[in-house]
C-alpha positions as CSV (number, residue, x, y, z in Angstrom):
1,F,12.3,19.3,-10.3
2,Q,12.8,16.0,-11.4
3,A,11.7,14.5,-8.3
4,D,8.4,16.9,-8.2
5,V,7.7,15.5,-11.9
6,H,7.9,12.0,-10.9
7,H,5.7,12.4,-7.7
8,N,3.1,14.2,-9.5
9,L,3.1,11.4,-12.4
10,A,3.2,8.9,-9.5
11,I,0.3,10.1,-8.0
12,F,-1.3,10.0,-11.1
13,F,-0.7,6.4,-11.8
14,S,-1.6,5.8,-8.4
15,K,-4.8,7.0,-9.0
16,Q,-5.8,5.0,-11.7
17,A,-4.2,2.0,-9.8
18,I,-1.5,1.2,-12.3
19,W,0.8,0.3,-9.4
20,A,3.9,-0.9,-11.7
21,K,5.3,-1.8,-15.0
22,E,3.6,-4.9,-15.4
23,P,1.6,-6.8,-18.4
24,K,-1.7,-7.0,-15.8
25,F,-1.6,-3.3,-15.9
26,D,-1.8,-2.6,-19.4
27,S,-5.5,-2.7,-19.6
28,R,-5.9,0.0,-17.2
29,L,-3.4,1.9,-19.1
30,M,-5.3,1.9,-22.5
31,T,-8.1,4.7,-21.5
32,Q,-5.0,7.0,-20.8
33,P,-4.0,9.9,-23.0
34,P,-1.1,9.2,-25.6
35,D,1.2,11.2,-23.4
36,I,0.4,9.1,-20.2
37,R,0.9,6.1,-21.8
38,K,4.2,7.5,-23.4
39,K,5.4,8.1,-19.7
40,Y,4.3,4.8,-18.9
41,N,6.2,2.7,-21.5
42,Q,9.6,4.9,-21.1
43,F,9.5,4.5,-16.9
44,G,6.6,2.7,-15.5
45,G,3.6,3.2,-13.2
46,A,3.4,4.4,-9.5
47,L,6.4,2.5,-7.8
48,E,8.6,3.0,-10.3
49,H,8.0,6.8,-10.5
50,Y,8.2,7.3,-6.5
51,A,11.6,5.0,-6.7
52,A,12.7,7.8,-8.9
53,V,11.4,10.6,-6.5
54,V,13.4,8.5,-3.4
55,K,16.4,8.8,-5.6
56,N,16.4,12.5,-6.6
57,N,15.1,13.6,-3.3
58,P,15.9,11.0,-0.9
59,N,14.4,13.0,2.3
60,F,11.1,13.4,1.0
61,P,8.7,11.7,3.3
62,M,5.7,11.8,1.3
63,A,7.2,9.4,-1.4
64,Y,7.8,6.7,1.0
65,Y,4.2,7.3,2.6
66,F,2.4,7.0,-0.7
67,T,4.5,3.7,-1.6
68,G,3.9,2.3,1.3
69,N,-0.1,3.1,0.0
70,V,0.6,1.6,-3.2
71,Y,2.0,-1.8,-1.4
72,N,-1.5,-1.6,1.3
73,D,-3.8,-1.5,-1.8
74,R,-2.0,-4.1,-3.8
75,G,-2.0,-6.3,-1.1
76,S,-5.8,-5.7,-0.5
77,E,-6.3,-6.4,-4.0
78,E,-4.4,-9.9,-3.4
79,I,-6.6,-11.0,-0.5
80,M,-9.3,-10.0,-2.0
81,Q,-8.6,-12.4,-5.0
82,A,-7.5,-15.0,-2.5
83,N,-10.5,-15.1,-0.6
84,Q,-12.4,-15.4,-4.3
85,L,-10.1,-18.4,-5.2
86,K,-10.7,-20.3,-1.6
87,N,-14.8,-19.8,-2.1
88,Q,-14.3,-21.1,-5.6
89,G,-12.6,-24.2,-4.2
90,N,-8.9,-23.6,-5.5
91,A,-7.2,-23.9,-2.3
92,A,-3.4,-23.8,-4.0
93,E,-4.4,-20.8,-5.9
94,A,-5.7,-19.1,-2.8
95,E,-2.6,-19.7,-1.1
96,R,-0.2,-18.1,-3.4
97,H,-2.5,-14.8,-3.5
98,F,-2.5,-15.1,0.4
99,K,1.1,-15.2,0.6
100,K,1.5,-12.2,-2.0
101,A,-0.7,-9.8,-0.1
102,F,1.0,-10.6,2.9
103,E,4.5,-9.7,1.0
104,L,3.0,-6.9,-0.5
105,W,2.1,-5.8,3.0
106,D,5.6,-6.3,4.2
107,L,7.0,-4.0,1.8
108,G,4.1,-1.4,2.6
109,E,5.3,-1.8,6.4
110,K,8.9,-1.1,5.3
111,A,7.8,2.1,3.2
112,Y,5.9,3.1,6.0
113,E,8.7,3.0,8.4
114,A,11.2,4.7,6.1
115,T,8.4,7.8,6.6
116,K,8.1,7.7,10.2
117,K,12.2,7.9,10.4
118,L,12.0,11.1,8.5
119,A,8.8,12.2,9.6
120,P,7.8,10.7,12.9
121,N,4.8,12.9,13.4
122,Y,3.4,12.7,10.1
123,V,0.1,11.5,11.7
124,Q,-1.5,9.9,8.6
125,T,1.4,7.3,8.5
126,H,0.1,5.6,11.9
127,H,-3.4,5.4,10.7
128,Q,-2.4,3.7,7.5
129,M,-0.1,1.4,9.6
130,G,-3.4,0.7,11.9
131,L,-5.0,-0.2,8.4
132,L,-2.4,-2.5,7.4
133,Y,-2.6,-4.3,10.4
134,V,-6.2,-4.7,10.6
135,K,-5.8,-6.0,6.6
136,R,-3.0,-8.2,8.1
137,A,-5.6,-9.7,11.0
138,E,-8.5,-10.3,8.5
139,G,-6.0,-12.2,6.2
140,A,-4.9,-13.9,9.4
141,M,-8.3,-15.1,10.2
142,L,-9.3,-15.9,6.6
143,G,-6.1,-18.3,6.5
144,G,-7.2,-19.8,10.0
145,N,-5.0,-18.5,12.2
146,P,-6.8,-16.2,14.7
147,A,-3.8,-16.3,17.3
148,Q,-2.2,-14.3,14.8
149,A,-5.0,-12.0,13.9
150,E,-5.2,-10.9,17.6
151,K,-1.3,-10.2,17.7
152,Y,-2.1,-8.0,14.4
153,Y,-5.3,-6.6,16.0
154,D,-2.9,-5.3,18.8
155,E,-0.5,-3.8,16.6
156,A,-3.4,-1.6,14.9
157,Y,-4.6,-0.2,18.1
158,K,-1.2,0.5,19.0
159,N,-0.8,2.6,15.7
160,F,-3.9,4.2,15.7
161,R,-3.6,5.4,19.3
162,L,-0.1,7.1,18.0
163,Y,-2.5,8.8,15.3
164,N,-5.1,9.6,18.1
165,M,-2.3,10.9,20.6
166,I,-1.2,13.7,17.7
167,D,-4.5,14.1,16.3
168,P,-7.7,13.2,18.1
169,V,-9.9,15.1,15.5
170,F,-9.8,12.3,12.9
171,V,-13.5,10.6,13.5
172,P,-12.7,7.7,11.4
173,N,-9.0,6.9,13.1
174,T,-11.0,7.1,16.7
175,D,-13.7,5.0,15.6
176,R,-11.3,2.4,14.3
């Protein structure tokens, strides 16, 4: 039961892009009702709640999957910041955000791999892994590494193919 409560709170915080209990998310919290702010202050954001789900129900694949999604989205935020900073001529700060994006995507991949161990045919995991590799490829191109980008695109393709073998009907996956 506690795992279910934490899972629902984690989903809520994920939808609000309140990824973790960190000062940079405090402004997003200000628009939330008092009971939600209290839950955040007591426990944290999406990642802390997903961790509680895993602690209370380690065999629930969705907690791992959604954790992967959080890291995937956070990595995307970091790469967008890196690109903005690079365009502004702030190479050192851009590099910091660039590295952070890849660190977050690594954590996302670990979470997706944990999902695959519990539910190897959970089809959406393959799609999300494909998207993660596309993002890594685009990040590698931004970083001036086309050879690495090609490897990431190959991995993306493999994951999209896995999805397509299980469920060939999802058009966005087939298009990718």
